[in-house]
Each structure stands twice: as structure tokens, then as C-alpha cells.
N, C-alpha and C positions, 0 to 999 in steps of 0.2 A: 700504441696505447693512447698517446696524446691525441692522435687523430680521432680515435673513438670517443675520447672524453670531450674533445672540441665539438664533434658532431652532436653528442648528447647535450652539451651545453647550449648549442644553437637551438635544439628543440625546446630546451627549457627556458631560453631567454637569458638576459643579462644576469651575471652572478650577483647575489645579494646575501645578506646575513641569513636569509631563510632558504638558501640553496639546498636542494634535496640531496640526500645521501646517494652514493653510487651503488646500485644493486647488481646482482649477477645478470639480470635481464638487460641491464644497460650496456654491458660489454661482452656478454656471451649469448649464444643462441640456445637458451634454456627455457624451460616452461615450468608450470606448477608453482609450488611454494618457493622453490629455490630462486625463481626469477625475481621475486619481490624482496629477497633477503639482502641486507647490506653486506658487502664484502668486508670481513673482519681481519685484523692483523694475524691472528693465529690460524686462520684459513690459509693465508699466504705462506706462513711459516711451514705449515703442514705440507702444502704443495711443493715448496722448495725442498723439503727433506725428501719427498718422493722423487723429485727430479734428480737430486743428488745421488740417491740410491740406484735409480734405474739407469741414469744417463751419465753419471760421473760428474755432472756440473749443472748449474742453473742455466737454462736455455735463454739466450737473448730473444726477447719477444715472445717467450713461452708463457704458459699459464701462470706460473709463479710470479714472473715479472709483472704481468698485467694485474694480478691480484694484489701484489705489493703496492703498486702505484695507486690503485683504487682504495685500498685499505688505508694508506697514508692520508689520502684526501678525507676519507670518512672519519679518521681519528682527529684530524684538524678541525673538522666540522662539529666534533663532539657526538657524532652519530654512533660511534662504537668506542670501546675502551681498548687500551693497548693489549690486554690479555683476553679479549673477547674472541669467541669462536661460535660460528653458526651451528644450529642443531644438526643440520645435514652433515656437516663435516665431522662433528663429534660422534654422531650415531652411525654414519655410513662410511666415513673416511674419504680419502681421495686415492686415485690410482693413476699410474703412468705405465702404459703398455707399449711394448716394442714388437714390431713384426718386420722381418727382413723380406724385401721383395726385390729380387735381382741384386743390383749393386747399391740399393738404397734401403734405408731403414724408416719405416712409417711409425710415428709416435702419436699415440692418442692419450690425451689427458682427460680425466673425468672427476667430477665432484659428485659423490654418491653414485647414482646410476646414469648421470647425464654428462655427455662429453662437453668439455669447455674448450677444447683445442685439438687440432690435428695438423701435423706438419711432417715433412720428410727431410732426411739428411743422408749424405753419402756414408757408406760404411767404410770406416778407416781402421788402421791398426790401433789397438789399445794404447793409450798413453798414460804416463804417471809423471806429474810435475813437468809436463812439457817434453819429456824424453821418450822417444818412440821405443816400445818394447817389442822385440821380435817374437813371433809366435813359435819359432823354432825351439823345441824342447831341449835341444843340445845347448842352446844359449840361455834359456830361462832356467833350465834345471828342473828337477822334480820337487824342490822345496818351495812351499808357498811363502808369500811375503808376510813377515811378522809385523806386529804392531810397532815394535821398536824400529824396524827398518822403515816403516811408513813415517814414523816421527823423524827419523834421520833424513828422509827424503824431503820433508817440509823444511828442514834446516838448510839443506843444500840447494833447494829450489829458489825461485825468484822471490818468494815470500820470506826467505830466511833473514833478510835485513830488516824486517818489520819489527818495530818495538812491541814487546809483549803487552797486550791489554787484558782486561778481565775475561773477555770471551775466549781468547787464546788459552788463558790459564784454565778456564773451565773445561775446554776441549782436551787439554793435556791431562788434567786430572781424570776425566772420563776415560781416556785411553789407558792411563795407568791402572784405574780400577778394573778395566776389562782384562788386564793380564792376570788378575787374581791376587796380586800382592801389592800393598801400599806401604811404603817405608816412610817413617818420619825423616824429613830432610831429603826425600826423593824428588823426582822431576816434577811431580804435581805441586809439592810444597815450594820448590824452587821457582816454578812458573807463577804461583800466587805471590810470592815475595817480589818477583820481578815486576809483575803488574802493579803492585802497590808502590814499589820504588818509582816506576815510570809515571804514575799519577802525580807524584810529588816533584818530578824532574821536568824542567822547562825545555832544555835543548835536546833534540833527538840524538845528538852525538854522544850524550851521556846516558842514554837509556839502554836497558838490556833488551837484546833482540831474541827472536825465535831461535836463531842459530846458536846464540850463547847458551840457551837452556837445553836445546835438543841435540846439539852436536854429540856424537857418540852415545845416543840415547839407548842403544841396545846394551851397552856395557853398564849403563846406569840403572837398568831395570833388573831387579833380582830374579824375575821370571818373565818369560816372553811367550807369545803364542801366535799362530796365524791369524791375521785379521779376517773377521767374518762380517756378514751383512749386519748382524745384530750389534757387533762392536761399533761399526760405522754409524748405525742409527743413533746409538747413544752419544757418540762423539759429536755428530752433526747437531743433534738436539741441544746438547750442552753449549756448543758454540753459538747457535742461533739465539737461544734463550737469554744469553748474556751480552748480546750485541744490540745496542739501541736501534740499529737499522733492521733488526730481525733477519739477518742474512749471514751466510757463511763467507769467510774471506776467500777470494779466489787464490788458489795455490796455497791455502793455509793448512792447518792441522786437520780439519775435518775433510777437506778435499783430498788430502794425502791418504788418510785412512779409508775413505770411500773408494778411492782409486785402487788401493791395495786389495780391498775386499772384492771388488769387481774382477780384478785380474786373477784372484784366487779361485773364483767361481768359474771363470773362463778356462 
């Protein structure tokens, strides 16, 4: 991404206060109206959600990463606002499509009807929070992964020691809503209280972590259900909307629910 921006900057000349915005045509091989549109923060967030749902994570060097970098520059320049979204993304959406060819998976990403990226990756065993999951039905069992179990996975994973912030709380609340039952003083309320406490606390050692809130999450939920694609979309959107970086936390709550939903489909 930086190389593309540097090449574009060389064509434009030295940076100045009147530096042009970065458009889709500057960094992607697209044409028509889309090519002249500035890349907006909500475009990048939408593509990231699509990558999370289709691939289980945001791809390094993928379409979402490129769009996030360009959108950040455009926002600093004042060319777009933090909540802006281009008409093409709003009206036509974005897509991330996978096709298995031999031992590799071809991924094509598109904005509207125009491809903005294509790459391949080896096909690997599905993972959740870094732990390989065997495809053997005798090991996995016939029961799908529930939302509560996905939340517990995020508590036990590498992100469990992370202090709860507002985006984590929003994701946990969205997950709780997806189960169909919200209790006063439940895990959503506990997460919001933890995020508020952490904002007022200086030392990390005194902050409430993801693990503190989500340990034994299944027993704290009055009802539970298998994680679905729709549930994951809601949790991812909640986490991204409340993160100033407009990104999901690697190994966080949204990643866990998305991984559970993907494994349930598979």
C-alpha cells in the first residue's frame, strides 16, 4: 500500500496542503465513476466486515487494509468524514468471493461490480483462536459452536488479557442480544461497566480484562444458540463502529464469533 501511495505521490509531485485525495483509481485497477471517488472510512469498514465473514480475518495486504490506509489519509486531508461512505458501496455493496483450485483458494474482492483485488492462499484446516480444529466429526461432535462458547474462546485466547474497551463492550452486547435474552447485570452490562472503569484507570494491571468478563460466559447467559453468519455480522459491525481505528481486534470477540459461525457452516 505504501509503495502504491509513494508511486502515486511521485506522479503528483511534492506533498502540499493542497494534496489531492486518494481515489479508487489511484490504488486499484478500476474504471468509470468509481475510479474518481475518494476512498471513505465506511467503505473500508464494510470491506473489512466482508473479509471477516468470508475469510475469518482481515487479510494482510488485502482490499480492506489498502482501503483503510487510503481512507485514513483522506480523512486527515479533510476530503472525507469519519462516517462517509461512497454511493457505490452504499448502493451496490462489496463482495469477497472464494474459489478452491487444487490445494489453493483464490479470493476475489470487489466494490460494486468491479474487482479491487485478487490473491491466493493455501487451503488449511479451519482454526478458532489459533487452535486447530479437526474436521473429524468424532472429535468435533454434531453440536454446533454456540455464541457463549465463542465468547469463552475469546476469553481463553491470546486476546483474553486485553483490557475491555468500548468496542469490546459493544461487541459483547451485540453477542448477548443475538442470543435473544438480555438480563440487567448480564455480560453486556458487565462489559460496559468494565469499559467505563478502564477509561478511568491508569495502570493496566488494575483494569478489567476480556477474560474477567467472559470467563464461563455460557453459564452467565440465560439462553444460548449456535453462532450464525448473521450473528457474526452484527458483532463485527458493533466492534468496528466503536473502535476509533474502524477495525476489529485480532483474536477478539468479533473474531471469535465469526470463526464459530464459519465452523458451523463448514
